[in-house]
N, CA, C and O atoms as a printed pandas DataFrame, in Angstrom:
     atom_number atom_name residue_name chain_id  residue_number  x_coord  y_coord  z_coord
0              1         N          MET        A               1   40.439    9.321   -8.626
1              2        CA          MET        A               1   39.670    8.360   -9.120
2              3         C          MET        A               1   40.317    6.919   -8.835
3              4         O          MET        A               1   39.602    5.943   -8.607
4              5         N          SER        A               2   41.663    6.852   -8.861
5              6        CA          SER        A               2   42.312    5.592   -8.467
6              7         C          SER        A               2   42.208    5.106   -7.021
7              8         O          SER        A               2   42.248    3.921   -6.692
8              9         N          SER        A               3   42.081    6.063   -6.260
9             10        CA          SER        A               3   41.709    5.670   -4.806
10            11         C          SER        A               3   40.312    5.165   -4.786
11            12         O          SER        A               3   40.004    4.078   -4.296
12            13         N          PHE        A               4   39.498    5.974   -5.323
13            14        CA          PHE        A               4   37.948    5.507   -5.171
14            15         C          PHE        A               4   37.835    4.268   -5.694
15            16         O          PHE        A               4   37.103    3.466   -5.114
16            17         N          THR        A               5   38.589    3.850   -6.974
17            18        CA          THR        A               5   38.396    2.491   -7.255
18            19         C          THR        A               5   39.053    1.547   -6.482
19            20         O          THR        A               5   38.502    0.456   -6.333
20            21         N          PHE        A               6   40.221    1.777   -5.917
21            22        CA          PHE        A               6   40.788    0.880   -4.858
22            23         C          PHE        A               6   39.967    0.809   -3.746
23            24         O          PHE        A               6   40.043   -0.253   -3.127
24            25         N          LEU        A               7   39.122    1.734   -3.277
25            26        CA          LEU        A               7   38.180    1.653   -2.045
26            27         C          LEU        A               7   37.064    0.685   -2.529
27            28         O          LEU        A               7   36.607   -0.173   -1.774
28            29         N          ILE        A               8   36.632    0.848   -3.828
29            30        CA          ILE        A               8   35.654   -0.166   -4.073
30            31         C          ILE        A               8   36.044   -1.746   -4.446
31            32         O          ILE        A               8   35.346   -2.739   -4.245
32            33         N          GLY        A               9   37.216   -1.687   -4.981
33            34        CA          GLY        A               9   37.713   -3.101   -4.978
34            35         C          GLY        A               9   38.051   -3.717   -3.683
35            36         O          GLY        A               9   38.067   -4.944   -3.580
36            37         N          PHE        A              10   38.348   -2.873   -2.597
37            38        CA          PHE        A              10   38.801   -3.557   -1.476
38            39         C          PHE        A              10   37.650   -3.738   -0.563
39            40         O          PHE        A              10   37.688   -4.536    0.374
40            41         N          SER        A              11   36.492   -2.900   -0.874
41            42        CA          SER        A              11   35.122   -3.315   -0.297
42            43         C          SER        A              11   34.574   -4.559   -0.630
43            44         O          SER        A              11   34.009   -5.279    0.193
44            45         N          LEU        A              12   34.743   -4.868   -1.973
45            46        CA          LEU        A              12   34.117   -6.036   -2.644
46            47         C          LEU        A              12   34.797   -7.143   -2.097
47            48         O          LEU        A              12   34.111   -8.073   -1.672
48            49         N          VAL        A              13   36.167   -7.214   -2.027
49            50        CA          VAL        A              13   36.903   -8.153   -1.581
50            51         C          VAL        A              13   36.678   -8.497    0.007
51            52         O          VAL        A              13   36.598   -9.667    0.383
52            53         N          THR        A              14   36.601   -7.619    0.721
53            54        CA          THR        A              14   36.130   -7.643    2.180
54            55         C          THR        A              14   34.713   -8.149    2.118
55            56         O          THR        A              14   34.504   -9.119    2.847
56            57         N          GLY        A              15   33.821   -7.766    1.500
57            58        CA          GLY        A              15   32.592   -8.272    1.531
58            59         C          GLY        A              15   32.607   -9.770    1.247
59            60         O          GLY        A              15   32.064  -10.527    2.051
60            61         N          PHE        A              16   33.185  -10.232    0.172
61            62        CA          PHE        A              16   33.349  -11.705   -0.237
62            63         C          PHE        A              16   33.930  -12.243    0.967
63            64         O          PHE        A              16   33.351  -13.235    1.410
64            65         N          ILE        A              17   34.925  -11.831    1.598
65            66        CA          ILE        A              17   35.464  -12.837    2.703
66            67         C          ILE        A              17   34.674  -12.703    4.045
67            68         O          ILE        A              17   34.781  -13.647    4.828
68            69         N          VAL        A              18   33.974  -11.753    4.365
69            70        CA          VAL        A              18   33.278  -11.483    5.364
70            71         C          VAL        A              18   31.866  -12.601    5.237
71            72         O          VAL        A              18   31.613  -13.370    6.164
72            73         N          VAL        A              19   31.124  -12.562    4.124
73            74        CA          VAL        A              19   30.085  -13.295    3.674
74            75         C          VAL        A              19   30.626  -14.628    3.696
75            76         O          VAL        A              19   30.099  -15.402    4.496
76            77         N          GLY        A              20   31.564  -15.054    2.986
77            78        CA          GLY        A              20   31.997  -16.344    2.898
78            79         C          GLY        A              20   32.315  -16.763    4.407
79            80         O          GLY        A              20   31.709  -17.769    4.776
80            81         N          LEU        A              21   33.031  -16.256    5.198
81            82        CA          LEU        A              21   33.311  -16.693    6.533
82            83         C          LEU        A              21   32.046  -16.944    7.355
83            84         O          LEU        A              21   31.993  -17.893    8.137
84            85         N          THR        A              22   30.996  -16.072    7.175
85            86        CA          THR        A              22   29.883  -15.994    7.989
86            87         C          THR        A              22   28.894  -17.555    7.418
87            88         O          THR        A              22   28.276  -18.354    8.121
88            89         N          MET        A              23   29.050  -17.537    6.149
89            90        CA          MET        A              23   28.240  -18.740    5.605
90            91         C          MET        A              23   29.015  -20.121    5.979
91            92         O          MET        A              23   28.438  -21.155    6.317
92            93         N          PHE        A              24   30.306  -19.972    5.870
93            94        CA          PHE        A              24   31.076  -21.246    6.215
94            95         C          PHE        A              24   30.636  -21.432    7.599
95            96         O          PHE        A              24   30.101  -22.490    7.931
96            97         N          SER        A              25   30.840  -20.401    8.494
97            98        CA          SER        A              25   30.461  -20.723   10.039
98            99         C          SER        A              25   29.229  -21.290   10.121
99           100         O          SER        A              25   29.206  -22.364   10.723
100          101         N          SER        A              26   28.085  -20.840    9.647
101          102        CA          SER        A              26   26.811  -21.223    9.581
102          103         C          SER        A              26   26.540  -22.797    9.078
103          104         O          SER        A              26   25.833  -23.620    9.659
104          105         N          VAL        A              27   27.237  -22.978    7.932
105          106        CA          VAL        A              27   27.193  -24.342    7.472
106          107         C          VAL        A              27   27.881  -25.283    8.425
107          108         O          VAL        A              27   27.432  -26.382    8.749
108          109         N          ASN        A              28   29.125  -24.703    8.887
109          110        CA          ASN        A              28   29.981  -25.739    9.875
110          111         C          ASN        A              28   29.108  -26.202   11.106
111          112         O          ASN        A              28   29.098  -27.339   11.578
112          113         N          ASP        A              29   28.362  -25.091   11.550
113          114        CA          ASP        A              29   27.604  -25.347   12.721
114          115         C          ASP        A              29   26.503  -26.427   12.563
115          116         O          ASP        A              29   26.059  -27.147   13.458
116          117         N          ARG        A              30   26.153  -26.403   11.277
117          118        CA          ARG        A              30   25.028  -27.247   10.802
118          119         C          ARG        A              30   25.332  -28.565    9.947
119          120         O          ARG        A              30   24.440  -29.233    9.424
120          121         N          ILE        A              31   26.651  -28.849    9.868
121          122        CA          ILE        A              31   27.167  -29.968    9.219
122          123         C          ILE        A              31   26.323  -31.460    9.252
123          124         O          ILE        A              31   26.172  -32.237    8.309
124          125         N          LYS        A              32   25.905  -31.574   10.435
125          126        CA          LYS        A              32   25.389  -32.589   10.888
126          127         C          LYS        A              32   23.814  -32.808   10.200
127          128         O          LYS        A              32   23.374  -33.847    9.707
128          129         N          ASP        A              33   23.160  -31.550   10.330
129          130        CA          ASP        A              33   22.019  -31.434    9.603
130          131         C          ASP        A              33   22.080  -31.926    8.012
131          132         O          ASP        A              33   21.424  -32.792    7.433
132          133         N          TYR        A              34   23.109  -31.051    7.544
133          134        CA          TYR        A              34   23.047  -31.396    5.892
134          135         C          TYR        A              34   23.585  -32.652    5.675
135          136         O          TYR        A              34   23.216  -33.160    4.617
136          137         N          GLY        A              35   24.542  -33.483    6.525
137          138        CA          GLY        A              35   24.673  -34.689    6.378
138          139         C          GLY        A              35   23.525  -35.682    6.431
139          140         O          GLY        A              35   23.410  -36.624    5.648
140          141         N          THR        A              36   22.630  -35.374    7.484
141          142        CA          THR        A              36   21.514  -36.161    7.705
142          143         C          THR        A              36   20.374  -35.843    6.400
143          144         O          THR        A              36   19.690  -36.733    5.894
144          145         N          ILE        A              37   20.343  -34.719    6.078
145          146        CA          ILE        A              37   19.682  -34.525    4.678
146          147         C          ILE        A              37   20.177  -35.651    3.543
147          148         O          ILE        A              37   19.460  -36.435    2.922
148          149         N          LYS        A              38   21.369  -35.515    3.481
149          150        CA          LYS        A              38   22.052  -36.309    2.391
150          151         C          LYS        A              38   21.765  -37.869    2.782
151          152         O          LYS        A              38   21.501  -38.700    1.914
152          153         N          ALA        A              39   21.838  -38.165    4.077
153          154        CA          ALA        A              39   21.622  -39.552    4.462
154          155         C          ALA        A              39   20.210  -40.170    4.054
155          156         O          ALA        A              39   20.051  -41.349    3.737
156          157         N          ILE        A              40   19.310  -39.304    4.101
157          158        CA          ILE        A              40   17.908  -39.602    3.886
158          159         C          ILE        A              40   17.294  -39.546    2.594
159          160         O          ILE        A              40   16.134  -39.852    2.319
160          161         N          GLY        A              41   18.450  -39.000    1.607
161          162        CA          GLY        A              41   18.161  -39.044    0.175
162          163         C          GLY        A              41   18.227  -37.729   -0.325
163          164         O          GLY        A              41   18.044  -37.641   -1.539
164          165         N          GLY        A              42   18.476  -36.506    0.392
165          166        CA          GLY        A              42   18.666  -35.258   -0.148
166          167         C          GLY        A              42   19.621  -35.171   -1.259
167          168         O          GLY        A              42   20.673  -35.770   -1.034
168          169         N          THR        A              43   19.547  -34.654   -2.264
169          170        CA          THR        A              43   20.524  -34.369   -3.394
170          171         C          THR        A              43   21.358  -33.397   -3.129
171          172         O          THR        A              43   21.179  -32.715   -2.120
172          173         N          ASN        A              44   22.416  -33.158   -3.981
173          174        CA          ASN        A              44   23.382  -32.138   -3.813
174          175         C          ASN        A              44   22.683  -30.725   -4.458
175          176         O          ASN        A              44   22.955  -29.563   -4.154
176          177         N          ASP        A              45   21.805  -31.164   -5.338
177          178        CA          ASP        A              45   21.173  -29.908   -5.933
178          179         C          ASP        A              45   20.125  -29.284   -4.981
179          180         O          ASP        A              45   19.953  -28.066   -4.931
180          181         N          TYR        A              46   19.480  -30.107   -4.278
181          182        CA          TYR        A              46   18.944  -29.779   -2.971
182          183         C          TYR        A              46   19.436  -28.867   -1.940
183          184         O          TYR        A              46   18.892  -27.844   -1.524
184          185         N          ILE        A              47   20.509  -29.372   -1.603
185          186        CA          ILE        A              47   21.265  -28.666   -0.566
186          187         C          ILE        A              47   22.154  -27.492   -1.184
187          188         O          ILE        A              47   22.764  -26.750   -0.414
188          189         N          THR        A              48   22.222  -27.343   -2.372
189          190        CA          THR        A              48   22.740  -26.261   -3.166
190          191         C          THR        A              48   21.913  -25.251   -2.946
191          192         O          THR        A              48   22.312  -24.175   -2.501
192          193         N          ARG        A              49   20.639  -25.505   -3.245
193          194        CA          ARG        A              49   19.386  -24.414   -3.366
194          195         C          ARG        A              49   19.046  -23.971   -1.971
195          196         O          ARG        A              49   18.511  -22.881   -1.767
196          197         N          LEU        A              50   19.405  -24.949   -0.851
197          198        CA          LEU        A              50   19.006  -24.556    0.427
198          199         C          LEU        A              50   20.238  -23.469    0.890
199          200         O          LEU        A              50   19.972  -22.443    1.515
200          201         N          ILE        A              51   21.585  -23.836    0.502
201          202        CA          ILE        A              51   22.461  -22.858    1.053
202          203         C          ILE        A              51   22.337  -21.630    0.272
203          204         O          ILE        A              51   22.454  -20.598    0.932
204          205         N          ILE        A              52   22.119  -21.496   -1.025
205          206        CA          ILE        A              52   21.944  -20.322   -1.845
206          207         C          ILE        A              52   20.589  -19.401   -1.443
207          208         O          ILE        A              52   20.505  -18.174   -1.489
208          209         N          SER        A              53   19.669  -20.263   -1.080
209          210        CA          SER        A              53   18.532  -19.525   -0.310
210          211         C          SER        A              53   18.842  -18.662    0.880
211          212         O          SER        A              53   18.506  -17.502    1.119
212          213         N          GLN        A              54   19.598  -19.551    1.597
213          214        CA          GLN        A              54   20.068  -18.858    3.105
214          215         C          GLN        A              54   20.998  -17.645    2.629
215          216         O          GLN        A              54   20.942  -16.592    3.265
216          217         N          ALA        A              55   21.838  -17.762    1.547
217          218        CA          ALA        A              55   22.799  -16.717    1.216
218          219         C          ALA        A              55   21.935  -15.567    0.803
219          220         O          ALA        A              55   22.233  -14.466    1.264
220          221         N          ILE        A              56   20.880  -15.667   -0.021
221          222        CA          ILE        A              56   20.079  -14.634   -0.596
222          223         C          ILE        A              56   19.254  -13.898    0.697
223          224         O          ILE        A              56   19.078  -12.679    0.704
224          225         N          LEU        A              57   18.776  -14.770    1.775
225          226        CA          LEU        A              57   18.002  -14.158    2.710
226          227         C          LEU        A              57   19.240  -13.361    3.779
227          228         O          LEU        A              57   18.948  -12.450    4.553
228          229         N          TYR        A              58   20.345  -13.813    3.648
229          230        CA          TYR        A              58   21.364  -12.864    4.343
230          231         C          TYR        A              58   21.571  -11.633    3.653
231          232         O          TYR        A              58   21.604  -10.521    4.181
232          233         N          ALA        A              59   21.715  -11.910    2.373
233          234        CA          ALA        A              59   21.806  -10.503    1.548
234          235         C          ALA        A              59   20.796   -9.555    1.597
235          236         O          ALA        A              59   21.017   -8.352    1.729
236          237         N          LEU        A              60   19.570  -10.107    1.484
237          238        CA          LEU        A              60   18.195   -9.210    1.787
238          239         C          LEU        A              60   18.291   -8.460    3.197
239          240         O          LEU        A              60   18.162   -7.245    3.349
240          241         N          ALA        A              61   18.538   -9.395    4.192
241          242        CA          ALA        A              61   18.622   -8.621    5.583
242          243         C          ALA        A              61   19.774   -7.556    5.534
243          244         O          ALA        A              61   19.610   -6.415    5.964
244          245         N          GLY        A              62   20.851   -7.962    5.030
245          246        CA          GLY        A              62   21.831   -6.896    5.006
246          247         C          GLY        A              62   21.616   -5.862    4.094
247          248         O          GLY        A              62   22.179   -4.814    4.410
248          249         N          TYR        A              63   21.031   -5.839    3.154
249          250        CA          TYR        A              63   20.516   -4.771    2.270
250          251         C          TYR        A              63   19.445   -3.862    2.839
251          252         O          TYR        A              63   19.288   -2.666    2.592
252          253         N          ILE        A              64   18.764   -4.609    3.612
253          254        CA          ILE        A              64   17.590   -3.597    4.325
254          255         C          ILE        A              64   18.100   -2.791    5.413
255          256         O          ILE        A              64   17.679   -1.658    5.651
256          257         N          ILE        A              65   18.947   -3.338    6.030
257          258        CA          ILE        A              65   19.754   -2.668    7.298
258          259         C          ILE        A              65   20.609   -1.559    6.480
259          260         O          ILE        A              65   20.514   -0.438    6.980
260          261         N          ALA        A              66   21.354   -1.636    5.422
261          262        CA          ALA        A              66   22.064   -0.878    4.774
262          263         C          ALA        A              66   21.266    0.221    4.349
263          264         O          ALA        A              66   21.672    1.357    4.597
264          265         N          MET        A              67   20.007    0.025    3.643
265          266        CA          MET        A              67   19.218    1.181    3.019
266          267         C          MET        A              67   18.747    1.748    4.235
267          268         O          MET        A              67   18.490    2.937    4.048
268          269         N          ALA        A              68   18.517    1.369    5.460
269          270        CA          ALA        A              68   17.897    1.966    6.538
270          271         C          ALA        A              68   19.032    3.053    7.252
271          272         O          ALA        A              68   18.751    4.106    7.823
272          273         N          LEU        A              69   20.295    2.507    7.055
273          274        CA          LEU        A              69   21.309    3.437    7.591
274          275         C          LEU        A              69   21.395    4.489    6.339
275          276         O          LEU        A              69   21.440    5.678    6.656
276          277         N          LEU        A              70   21.417    4.216    5.180
277          278        CA          LEU        A              70   21.545    5.271    4.314
278          279         C          LEU        A              70   20.553    6.136    4.251
279          280         O          LEU        A              70   20.890    7.293    4.000
280          281         N          TRP        A              71   19.198    5.880    4.435
281          282        CA          TRP        A              71   18.107    6.717    4.691
282          283         C          TRP        A              71   18.153    7.456    5.918
283          284         O          TRP        A              71   17.639    8.574    5.943
284          285         N          ALA        A              72   18.794    6.900    7.113
285          286        CA          ALA        A              72   19.236    7.751    8.215
286          287         C          ALA        A              72   20.319    8.743    8.146
287          288         O          ALA        A              72   20.370    9.762    8.835
288          289         N          LEU        A              73   21.180    8.377    7.268
289          290        CA          LEU        A              73   22.224    9.408    6.918
290          291         C          LEU        A              73   21.692   10.477    6.166
291          292         O          LEU        A              73   22.012   11.616    6.505
292          293         N          GLN        A              74   20.835   10.290    5.076
293          294        CA          GLN        A              74   20.152   11.375    4.420
294          295         C          GLN        A              74   19.439   12.271    5.262
295          296         O          GLN        A              74   19.521   13.488    5.094
296          297         N          VAL        A              75   18.701   11.723    6.215
297          298        CA          VAL        A              75   17.778   12.558    6.883
298          299         C          VAL        A              75   18.751   13.343    7.830
299          300         O          VAL        A              75   18.483   14.522    8.060
300          301         N          LEU        A              76   19.775   12.818    8.352
301          302        CA          LEU        A              76   20.760   13.612    9.180
302          303         C          LEU        A              76   21.296   14.665    8.603
303          304         O          LEU        A              76   21.241   15.778    9.125
304          305         N          MET        A              77   21.958   14.398    7.296
305          306        CA          MET        A              77   22.494   15.538    6.456
306          307         C          MET        A              77   21.726   16.466    6.079
307          308         O          MET        A              77   22.144   17.623    6.046
308          309         N          ALA        A              78   20.384   16.133    5.698
309          310        CA          ALA        A              78   19.349   17.077    5.536
310          311         C          ALA        A              78   19.423   18.101    6.781
311          312         O          ALA        A              78   19.483   19.310    6.557
312          313         N          SER        A              79   19.418   17.707    7.811
313          314        CA          SER        A              79   19.267   18.489    8.979
314          315         C          SER        A              79   20.459   19.592    8.932
315          316         O          SER        A              79   20.233   20.704    9.408
316          317         N          PHE        A              80   21.419   19.366    8.501
317          318        CA          PHE        A              80   22.463   20.218    8.243
318          319         C          PHE        A              80   22.612   20.933    6.969
319          320         O          PHE        A              80   23.667   21.493    6.669
320          321         N          ASN        A              81   21.520   20.923    6.176
321          322        CA          ASN        A              81   21.305   21.582    4.945
322          323         C          ASN        A              81   22.296   20.941    3.850
323          324         O          ASN        A              81   22.797   21.600    2.940
324          325         N          GLN        A              82   22.493   19.668    4.046
325          326        CA          GLN        A              82   23.376   19.172    2.983
326          327         C          GLN        A              82   22.634   17.911    2.333
327          328         O          GLN        A              82   22.433   16.921    3.037
328          329         N          THR        A              83   22.231   17.936    1.016
329          330        CA          THR        A              83   21.460   17.008    0.599
330          331         C          THR        A              83   22.219   15.929   -0.106
331          332         O          THR        A              83   23.217   16.198   -0.775
332          333         N          ILE        A              84   21.667   14.457    0.062
333          334        CA          ILE        A              84   22.265   13.425   -0.588
334          335         C          ILE        A              84   21.152   12.761   -1.232
335          336         O          ILE        A              84   20.133   12.416   -0.633
336          337         N          SER        A              85   21.355   12.601   -2.379
337          338        CA          SER        A              85   20.345   11.734   -3.069
338          339         C          SER        A              85   20.927   10.580   -3.925
339          340         O          SER        A              85   21.914   10.639   -4.658
340          341         N          PHE        A              86   20.031    9.402   -3.661
341          342        CA          PHE        A              86   20.482    8.113   -4.268
342          343         C          PHE        A              86   19.745    7.777   -5.636
343          344         O          PHE        A              86   18.514    7.802   -5.627
344          345         N          SER        A              87   20.351    7.494   -6.698
345          346        CA          SER        A              87   19.608    7.434   -7.937
346          347         C          SER        A              87   19.211    5.868   -7.826
347          348         O          SER        A              87   19.799    5.083   -7.082
348          349         N          PHE        A              88   18.115    5.521   -8.686
349          350        CA          PHE        A              88   17.345    4.251   -8.754
350          351         C          PHE        A              88   18.619    3.444   -9.128
351          352         O          PHE        A              88   18.821    2.412   -8.487
352          353         N          LEU        A              89   19.397    3.762   -9.984
353          354        CA          LEU        A              89   20.461    2.800  -10.501
354          355         C          LEU        A              89   21.539    2.491   -9.322
355          356         O          LEU        A              89   22.027    1.372   -9.163
356          357         N          LEU        A              90   21.782    3.374   -8.691
357          358        CA          LEU        A              90   22.606    3.222   -7.310
358          359         C          LEU        A              90   22.115    2.089   -6.419
359          360         O          LEU        A              90   22.722    1.130   -5.943
360          361         N          ILE        A              91   20.798    2.485   -6.325
361          362        CA          ILE        A              91   20.119    1.587   -5.105
362          363         C          ILE        A              91   20.041    0.098   -6.040
363          364         O          ILE        A              91   20.367   -0.898   -5.394
364          365         N          LEU        A              92   19.740   -0.081   -7.139
365          366        CA          LEU        A              92   19.761   -1.262   -7.905
366          367         C          LEU        A              92   20.970   -2.013   -7.894
367          368         O          LEU        A              92   21.025   -3.217   -7.644
368          369         N          LEU        A              93   21.997   -1.236   -8.186
369          370        CA          LEU        A              93   23.421   -1.898   -8.163
370          371         C          LEU        A              93   23.938   -2.290   -6.754
371          372         O          LEU        A              93   24.714   -3.235   -6.608
372          373         N          LEU        A              94   23.454   -1.484   -5.651
373          374        CA          LEU        A              94   23.650   -2.052   -4.352
374          375         C          LEU        A              94   22.930   -3.253   -4.114
375          376         O          LEU        A              94   23.511   -4.116   -3.456
376          377         N          PHE        A              95   21.685   -3.496   -4.552
377          378        CA          PHE        A              95   20.912   -4.649   -4.422
378          379         C          PHE        A              95   21.536   -5.772   -4.962
379          380         O          PHE        A              95   21.836   -6.779   -4.321
380          381         N          LEU        A              96   21.748   -5.568   -6.265
381          382        CA          LEU        A              96   22.318   -6.638   -7.096
382          383         C          LEU        A              96   23.917   -6.917   -6.626
383          384         O          LEU        A              96   24.300   -8.073   -6.806
384          385         N          SER        A              97   24.734   -6.118   -6.133
385          386        CA          SER        A              97   26.013   -6.441   -5.558
386          387         C          SER        A              97   25.934   -7.235   -4.193
387          388         O          SER        A              97   26.770   -8.071   -3.848
388          389         N          SER        A              98   24.728   -6.834   -3.399
389          390        CA          SER        A              98   24.712   -7.628   -2.252
390          391         C          SER        A              98   24.274   -8.915   -2.460
391          392         O          SER        A              98   24.532   -9.754   -1.597
392          393         N          ILE        A              99   23.559   -9.278   -3.602
393          394        CA          ILE        A              99   23.004  -10.591   -3.779
394          395         C          ILE        A              99   24.228  -11.328   -4.359
395          396         O          ILE        A              99   24.504  -12.437   -3.902
396          397         N          ILE        A             100   25.011  -10.759   -5.377
397          398        CA          ILE        A             100   26.189  -11.532   -5.912
398          399         C          ILE        A             100   27.196  -11.926   -4.955
399          400         O          ILE        A             100   27.683  -13.056   -4.933
400          401         N          ILE        A             101   27.539  -10.898   -4.083
401          402        CA          ILE        A             101   28.481  -11.169   -2.928
402          403         C          ILE        A             101   28.189  -12.204   -2.328
403          404         O          ILE        A             101   28.992  -13.130   -2.210
404          405         N          SER        A             102   26.868  -12.227   -1.797
405          406        CA          SER        A             102   26.460  -13.198   -0.773
406          407         C          SER        A             102   26.433  -14.800   -1.573
407          408         O          SER        A             102   26.725  -15.850   -1.000
408          409         N          SER        A             103   26.117  -14.706   -2.651
409          410        CA          SER        A             103   26.004  -15.982   -3.419
410          411         C          SER        A             103   27.422  -16.398   -3.535
411          412         O          SER        A             103   27.904  -17.301   -2.850
412          413         N          VAL        A             104   28.081  -15.714   -4.426
413          414        CA          VAL        A             104   29.579  -16.167   -4.671
414          415         C          VAL        A             104   30.272  -16.421   -3.048
415          416         O          VAL        A             104   31.012  -17.400   -2.958
416          417         N          GLY        A             105   30.078  -15.663   -1.906
417          418        CA          GLY        A             105   30.565  -15.945   -0.816
418          419         C          GLY        A             105   29.930  -17.391   -0.098
419          420         O          GLY        A             105   30.525  -17.895    0.854
420          421         N          SER        A             106   28.941  -17.868   -0.531
421          422        CA          SER        A             106   28.493  -18.865   -0.113
422          423         C          SER        A             106   29.199  -20.337   -0.620
423          424         O          SER        A             106   29.038  -21.433   -0.083
424          425         N          TYR        A             107   29.969  -20.047   -1.733
425          426        CA          TYR        A             107   30.545  -21.038   -2.404
426          427         C          TYR        A             107   31.493  -21.764   -1.644
427          428         O          TYR        A             107   31.653  -22.951   -1.930
428          429         N          PHE        A             108   32.153  -21.254   -0.718
429          430        CA          PHE        A             108   33.340  -21.940    0.112
430          431         C          PHE        A             108   32.422  -23.060    0.886
431          432         O          PHE        A             108   32.612  -24.266    0.728
432          433         N          SER        A             109   31.374  -22.505    1.765
433          434        CA          SER        A             109   30.490  -23.499    2.467
434          435         C          SER        A             109   30.000  -24.675    1.472
435          436         O          SER        A             109   30.153  -25.870    1.725
436          437         N          LEU        A             110   29.448  -24.218    0.419
437          438        CA          LEU        A             110   29.059  -25.124   -0.526
438          439         C          LEU        A             110   29.953  -26.273   -0.848
439          440         O          LEU        A             110   29.559  -27.438   -0.918
440          441         N          ARG        A             111   31.228  -25.861   -1.048
441          442        CA          ARG        A             111   32.150  -27.035   -1.390
442          443         C          ARG        A             111   32.301  -27.897   -0.438
443          444         O          ARG        A             111   32.511  -29.059   -0.786
444          445         N          LYS        A             112   32.242  -27.605    0.896
445          446        CA          LYS        A             112   32.469  -28.442    1.894
446          447         C          LYS        A             112   31.257  -29.465    2.040
447          448         O          LYS        A             112   31.403  -30.667    2.261
448          449         N          ILE        A             113   30.306  -28.955    1.919
449          450        CA          ILE        A             113   28.760  -29.878    2.058
450          451         C          ILE        A             113   28.843  -30.848    0.695
451          452         O          ILE        A             113   28.616  -32.053    0.802
452          453         N          LEU        A             114   29.153  -30.302   -0.473
453          454        CA          LEU        A             114   29.216  -31.291   -1.504
454          455         C          LEU        A             114   30.188  -32.427   -1.399
455          456         O          LEU        A             114   29.978  -33.465   -2.027
456          457         N          LYS        A             115   31.030  -32.309   -0.789
457          458        CA          LYS        A             115   32.135  -33.249   -0.621
458          459         C          LYS        A             115   31.698  -34.097    0.661
459          460         O          LYS        A             115   32.347  -35.130    0.825
460          461         N          LEU        A             116   30.812  -33.850    1.487
461          462        CA          LEU        A             116   30.390  -34.596    2.697
462          463         C          LEU        A             116   29.726  -35.782    2.079
463          464         O          LEU        A             116   28.892  -35.722    1.175
464          465         N          GLU        A             117   30.206  -36.942    2.693
465          466        CA          GLU        A             117   29.627  -38.130    2.605
466          467         C          GLU        A             117   28.594  -38.485    3.710
467          468         O          GLU        A             117   29.028  -38.441    4.861
468          469         N          PRO        A             118   27.399  -38.802    3.548
469          470        CA          PRO        A             118   26.647  -39.012    4.635
470          471         C          PRO        A             118   27.069  -39.701    6.042
471          472         O          PRO        A             118   26.789  -39.298    7.171
472          473         N          VAL        A             119   27.838  -40.878    5.663
473          474        CA          VAL        A             119   28.305  -41.635    6.767
474          475         C          VAL        A             119   29.319  -41.009    7.663
475          476         O          VAL        A             119   29.695  -41.555    8.700
476          477         N          GLN        A             120   29.792  -39.758    7.209
477          478        CA          GLN        A             120   30.807  -39.074    7.891
478          479         C          GLN        A             120   30.046  -38.397    9.161
479          480         O          GLN        A             120   30.678  -38.121   10.180
480          481         N          ILE        A             121   28.778  -38.170    9.052
481          482        CA          ILE        A             121   28.133  -37.593   10.297
482          483         C          ILE        A             121   28.039  -38.483   11.360
483          484         O          ILE        A             121   27.833  -37.965   12.457
484          485         N          PHE        A             122   28.142  -39.746   11.308
485          486        CA          PHE        A             122   27.975  -40.621   12.268
486          487         C          PHE        A             122   29.448  -40.809   13.111
487          488         O          PHE        A             122   29.550  -41.412   14.180
488          489         N          ARG        A             123   30.385  -40.253   12.490
489          490        CA          ARG        A             123   31.745  -40.279   13.092
490          491         C          ARG        A             123   32.042  -39.137   13.870
491          492         O          ARG        A             123   32.954  -39.143   14.698
492          493         N          MET        A             124   31.260  -38.074   13.631
493          494        CA          MET        A             124   31.530  -36.707   14.282
494          495         C          MET        A             124   31.141  -36.598   15.854
495          496         O          MET        A             124   31.321  -35.543   16.462
């Protein structure tokens, strides 16, 4: 049981790191765009909503891919007379954990944008 708990913890930490780095890279590539939004009057709340929305879209895409792979595994295992069933609670927990990991992972990129001054984009 402790090795399973360790595996779950390691998976969560890895998920936070991967999503955080992906979001950070995405925001870093578009830093001038966010600076321009701030320069024309976009508030930090508006930019926060943009980044969180992007994180949720990433989470939904990842969740759909993961569910397709789980379904394919279920079909494959059924061909070997092994049944795998996923409860509604497990599917719901996978969905919620995807959203939470993605939202928390976007925090690192969000910090960088909230500290950005609009004038800085003209120096880059």
